[in-house]
N, C-alpha and C positions, 0 to 999 in steps of 0.2 A: 384736077391740079396741076398743072407742069410746072413742073423746074425748070431756071432758068440751066442751059446750057454751062455758063458760066461757073454757076456753084457747083453742079454736075462734077466738070472737070476738077476744081478748087479741092470738092472732097476725096475725089480719086487721087489726088496729086499728094495731098496729105495723107492716106490711106496707104500707098506704095511704097514700099521698101526701098532704102538705096539703090541706086544702081547697083553698083560693086554687088549687094547683097544678091539681086536679080542674078548678075551675068556668072556667079559663083568661080571657081578658081580662074588663077590667070592661065594664059598658054604654057608659061611659064615653071605655074604651079603644078600642072599636069605632067611634063614632062620631069622632074625632078622626081614626081610619085612614082609615076614609071620607072624609069632609072632605078629609084630603091628596090622596087619590086623585082625588076629584074635581077639585081646583085643577091635579094631573099631567094630568089629562088633558083639562082645560079649558086648559090652558100648551099640549100635544101640537097639541091642533084650531085654535087661534089660528095656532101655527107653521106646520101643514099649509096654511092656507088663504093664510097671508101666502107660501109659493113661488109660484112662477110655473109656471104649467102646461106644457111643453115639447112 
């Protein structure tokens, strides 16, 4: 028994997540996360450099 193509397409459309969910974070969100990570790494590096070597 074959299923009409339109029915299969409609079922897949219902099961597919929203377009936004599939795309993941936007470029702007990725940039903000990268900048925050750079700041954390910079702070960690400065903290490590300030500690005396034993």
